[in-house]
N, C-alpha and C positions, 0 to 999 in steps of 0.2 A: 882418328876414327874414319872408317870408310863411309862413303856417301850412302851406301845401301844400309849399313847398320844404323846410321843416323835416322834414315827414313823409317826403319822398323821401330826405333825408340820413340819417335814422334807418334807413330800410329798406336803404340801401346799405352801412351799417356792417357789418363782418365779424362773423358770429355765433360764439359760443364753441363750441369743438369738443365734440362729445358725449363724455361720460364713458364709459370702458370699464367694462362691467358687472363686478360681482364674480365672476359665474360664468365669464366669459371669462378673467379674470385667474387664477382658480383652475385653469382648464383649461390655461392656458399654463404655470403652475407645475408641474402634474402631468406635462405633456409633458417638462419638463426633468429630472424626478426620475430616470428610468432612466439618463440620461447622467451625472448627478451620482453616482449609486450606482456606475455602471461605472467612472468615474474614480477614485472613492474606493477601489473594490476593486482597481484596478490598482496604485494607490500602496501599498495594504496588502500585496499580493502581492510587490511589488518590495522592500519593507522586510523582509518575512519571508525572501525569497530571499537578501538580503544578509546577514541574521543567520545563515542556514544556511551560506553560504559561509565565514563566519568560524568557525563551529562545526566544520566538516569540514576547514578549513585548505586549501581549494582555491578559487581564483577563476576563473570561466569566461571564456574569450575569446568564446565564442558564447553569449550569454544566452538565445537561443531554445532551445538544447538543454536548458538548466536548466529553462526554463519548461515545455517539453514533458514532461520527466521527472517533473514535479510535477502534471501535469494528468490527472485522472481522466476517463474517458469520459462520466460524468454531467454534467460541466461544459461539454460541447460541444454546440452546437446540432445536432439531428439524430442525435446519438450517433455521430459519425464517429470511427472508431478511429485513423485516420491521424495525427491530431494529439494523440492521447492518449499515455500513457506505455507502452502495451502493446508496441510494437516495441522500445523501449529496454529494457523488462523482459526480453524474449527475449534480447537481446544481453548485458545485464548478468548474467543468470543464468549464461551460459557463461563470461563473463570472470571472474566471481567464482569459479566452480569451478576454472578454470585457475590463478588467482592463489593461492587457498587450497591447492590441490594442490602448487604450487611451494613455498609457505611450509612445509607439512607435510614435504615431502621433505627440505628443508634442516634443519628443526628437530628431526626425529626420525630420525637416520641408521640407527638400529638397529631401527626398526619395520618389520614385514613388510607386505605388500600389504593383508592383511586388516585390520590395525590402522589403517593409513593410510586405507583406504576408510571404516571406521566413524567415524574422526575427521572426515573430510571430510563425511560425511553429517550428522553432528551440527552442524557449523559452518555448513553452507549450508541447513539445513532452514528451513522457513517461519518457525517460531517463533524461531529464532536471528536471522534477518534482521529480524523484527519487533522483537525486543529491541534490536538495533542502532539501528533507526529511532527507537524511543522514547528511546534514550540521547541521540540528537542532535536530539530534538524535531522530527522530520520531519513529524509530523502538522500542526504549526502552519503549515507552508509549502505544504500541499496545496491544490490548486485543485479543489474539489468542487462538484457541483450542489447546489442548496438541499435537495432531498429526501435526498440521500446524507449531506450535512453534518448535517441534523437527525436522521438515523437513527444518528448516532455514527460516521460513516465515518472520521473522523480517528483513531479509536482501534482500528479493526478490524485484527486480526492479518493477515488476508489482504491488505488494501489496503496496510498499512505494509510488509509483506514485499515486495510487488510493486514499490512505489515505491522501496524501498531498492535493489533490483536495477536498476531503471530509472536511478537516480542514478549507479550504478556504470557502466552502459552509456554514459550521457551524458559522464561524466568520461573514459572510454576514448576516445570519439570526439573529445572536445575536447583532451585532453592526452596521448593515446596510452597504451600499456601502462604506461610508467613512472608517469604520473599516476595511473592507476587502481590500480597496485600500491601506491603510497605511501598512497593513501586506504584501501585494504583493510587494509594493515598497521596503519594508525593506528586503524581501527575494530575490527579482529578480532584484532590481535596479542596483546593481553592476554587475550582470551577463549581463544585457542589455547594460550597458555602456562599457563593456570590449571589447577589440579588436575583431573584427568580425572573427569568425571561418569560415571555408569553408561553404558557403551557399548552394552549390549544393550537393544533396544527391546522393548515388550510383545509384538509379533508374534514376534520371535525367541524370547523366553522361553516364550511359549505353545507354539510348535512344539517346542521342546526338552522341555517338560513333557509334551506329548502323546506324543512319541516314546518317552520314558522309561516310559510306561505302555502301550506297544504300540498306541497309537492312530495313525490316519493323520494326514497333514498337515491342519491346519484349513483349511476353505474359507470364502471371503468372498463375500458377495453384496450388491450394491447394492439397498436396499429402497426408498429414496425420494430424490428430488432436488428441492429447492425453491429459491426465490430467483431473482433476475435472472440472465440468462446470464453477465454479466460478474462476478458474485459469488455463485456457487451455494453451497448447503449440502447435504451428502450424509449420508444415514443408511445405514449398512452393518451387516449381521449376520454374525457368525462362528459356524460350526457344527462340532461334533464328535459322533461317534456316541454315543448314549445320554445326551446332555446337551442341556439347553435352549439354544437359540441366545442369544447376547448381542449387544446392539446398541451402536453408537457413532456420534457425530455429529461432522462436521468440515467445514471449508471446502474440503477436497480429499478425494478417495477415500482417499489414503494416510493422512491424518490421521484420517479416520473409521475406517479399518481398525485403526489403532493404538488408538483409543479403544475399539473393540469388543473387541479382544484384552485390553486392560487391564480391561475390565468383566468378562470371563469369568474372568480370573486372580483378580480381586478376589473374585468369587463363589466360586471354588474355594479361596480362602484362600492364594493364592500371592503372595509378595512380589515387587514389580517394581523395588525400589530397590537391588538388589545389583549390584556391579561385575562386570566381565568376569573370569572365572576362568581 
């Protein structure tokens, strides 16, 4: 073969494909990471939801209802409320009140309206709902945004109480009143039948204490509101004539007022752990 022909043959031979740069490969891997994390997060939430169903003894027909009942607004792009648990919380709050009222009416046939009302208030208050949520480890199944999760949202009383009510609302929509009633009986029945805790709250005790001394009804005033709109914290002051105001903090005005009343009673040396007389 002539030297010129050999040179042409070599030039016509296919050239090796250029290697992908390390930077391009790293960029491609980085692009995949969000999808991988999202997929891993979806599997983790599904597993936690399944564990929750076994814990509460109820299996959802509509899994979307369960997912929504566990979704905090911070986990949604743009903070859309529609797909968070807030609407279900509203429904569950009223469903819980009805079911507990029915349970109390049947369990305490000799109790008057006042006693039933006090028992109801104690069983459906935020702290009680949060206690139930902790008992079923509801926090582990919550879907939270990164900032809320890092701030300890899975353990917050306000969030746990709200999601507990949302779960009841979801069961009501999925399984009707009977399904919700069985769930509430399972989660609240023992609590309802337990020895009665003090039924008078600090506000009631403070009002009785003031009236016994010829003082007017204590007045409460919101001093400060901090935190995000969906999870605020209130500071409330309670006042009586000729006494320094006392302050309390809580995730709702009602809780803050109770804390303020307890602070004043404590300062005045009044016990708040006595039962209804």
